[in-house]
Every structure is written in C-alpha cells, then in structure tokens.
N, C-alpha and C positions, 0 to 999 in steps of 0.2 A: 736445361734448369727455366725454372721462372726467374722475372724479376722482381725482389725485394719490393712490399709494398707499405706506403707510410702505416704506422698503427692507427687512423682514424678512417680507413679502408679493410670493412666489412664483407665477405662472401656471402651472396644475393643483396647485397646493400643496392639499394634503387639510387639514381645519379641524381648529384643535386641540381645540377645546371641542366633542363630541359631539353630536348632535342632540338637538332637545327629544324627551322620548320621549310617546310616545300617551299621553289622558289619560281617553278611555273605551275600554268594554271590546273593541268592535266594531274603533276604532281597534289596540287591543293584539294582535287575533287577523288583523287584515289585514297588519302588521307582524310577527309572529310567522310568518306562512303563505310572505310575504315574503322571510324572513329562511331562510327552508328552503329556499326556492329557490334564494336566492343562495348556497348552502352547497356551495361546490365544492371536491375535492379534486383532489391527484395531476397528469400532466405531463401534455402536450397528447399523446403520442401513441396511435394506434390502438389497443393493448390497453386503454390508461384511458382513451379516449374513448369506446369503446362501454357501460363499462360507468355512466359517468358519463351517457352517454345515457338509459339505466335507470333510475338514482340522479334525473335531473329529472324523466323521466315519472313517476318514483314521489312524489317531491316536488310535483311539478304535482299528483298528483292528491289529495296529502293538502289541500294546500295547498285547490283550491278544495274539496273535501270542509267542510274547517272552516270556510272561507266560508260556503258552504251551510247548514252546521249555526248560524252564528250569524246569518247573513239567517233561519235559519226561528225561532230564538228573539225577536229581536226582531219577528219579527212576532207572535209571540203574545203577546209583552207588548205592544204597540202595540194590538193586536186586543183584551185588556183593559181596555187603558187607556179605548177608544174603546165598552166593553160597561159601564163602568163609571160614564162621564159621561152616556148615554143613559138607565143604570136611574134617575141625580141627575134628569136633564131631565125626566123621567117620573115623577119621584117630586113633583116642585117643579111639574108641570102638576096633576097632581093634587089639591092643596095647595087648598084654599077661604081666600078672602081677603074680609073684611067689609069693605064698601066705606068704614066710619064711623072702620076703623082708617089705613085709604088717607088719607082726608081729614085723617085726623090727623098724620097723618104729615108731606103735604106742608103742611099750615098750619106745625106746629111746625117742621121741619127744613129748609124750603124746598125741597124736594125736588119733579121731576115726578110723575106719576102713575104712569107706566109703574115708574120707578126705585124709589118708593115700596111701587106691587105688589112689584115683582124683591125687597127688603128684606123684605118682610113670608113670601113664600113660603121666602127662606132660611132664616127663622128661623122653620119651619115656623106663621105663622099668628100670632103670638104679640106683640101691638102692641109691648106693654114692653122683649120680652127683643129686638125691631128697636130701637128704641129706644136700648139701653144696647149695642147692639153700634156703631149709629153712631155714639153721642157718643166712647167708648174709641177706635173708631181716627181720629177727628178730631183728639184730643187724643194720639194717637200721632203722627200725623202735624206736629200742631204741634209738639212734643216735637221730631222730629227735625229742624224747618224751624229750631228753634232754635238749635239742638246745628249745623245748617251754618249760620248767620248768628255762631254762637258763635267756631267752628271759620276760620272769613272772617276775623273780626276778630282773633284771635290770629295768623292767618299774614299782616296787611296787606293781604289782600284786600279791604275794607270798600269797600260798596255800596250805596247806597240798596235800604234795604229796603223793598218795596212795603206799604202800608196796610192793603191786603186781609189779607194773614198774619201782623200783628200786632194784627187784630181779635180783640177776645172772649180775651184773655189778660189 
C-alpha cells in the first residue's frame, strides 16, 4: 500500500529542489555529456527535425568523445597509481630486516612476527623509528576513542566502556 502524500504533491510533478550535483570529475563529465544530448530546441516540424537529428548526432559524437577522454585519463591515473604501489612493494621487499629487531618488536609491542617485520620494512628497518611510529599511532587511536566516549557521554549515549579500551591510559 502506498504512503499518503501531501496535498501539494501531484503525480508527474517536477521536483522543486534540483537534483544533487555530481561530486566526482567522472560524474561531472558524464553529466555534461548527457546534458548536451538533452539540449534540444525548435519545433516538431519536419524542417526542424532534420537539423535536430544532425545536432543530436553531433552532440552524441561529442558526448562519446568526452567520455572516452575521461576514461583514458582515469585509466592513466589508475595505471600510475598501480605503478607507484608496485615500486613501493618492491622497495619494501628489498629492505633487509634484522631478526633481533623483529624479536624486540614482538616482545615489547605484542606483535606477531609478520606484523613486526612489516612494521620494520615500512620504517626502513629502523627499530627505534618503528617503535615510535607504533606508539604514536596507538596514542592517536586512544585519543580518538576517548573523544568518542566523551562525546557519547555529552550526548547522553553513555554505555559501558570495555576495560581493554581504557587500559594503559
């Protein structure tokens, strides 16, 4: 069963508020291509129909070329991103990690060997730098958790905070 509509709403009526604008560049280009196709002028006479068909063909060609250009640009950007990611993975794979540093991180930071190795590789094999980064990240996360808990208390959404979140503060 349909919901009752206000008396000011009629079937087939245009919306008063405009449609939301596209946010991504690709969406904007597609919208521009579609709007160029939708633009039609003139009467429905035979004399006006032929030029409109030509205009429609031309607009369609332009719209397709715009979309192809946008697709190529997106493909190039994605390719560059993948290339950079590959280079970074290869760079990390080449970094030699000392097993004593891995053991240190496993014991002191309560990490698995795999996570400790990855953390060391991300920090160029420097154990001190890795530990500082890890601790700073933990402090940042705990601060965000505190802020979330405080905002919930202010908004009256108080709930039990698990002991694990408050340990070490």
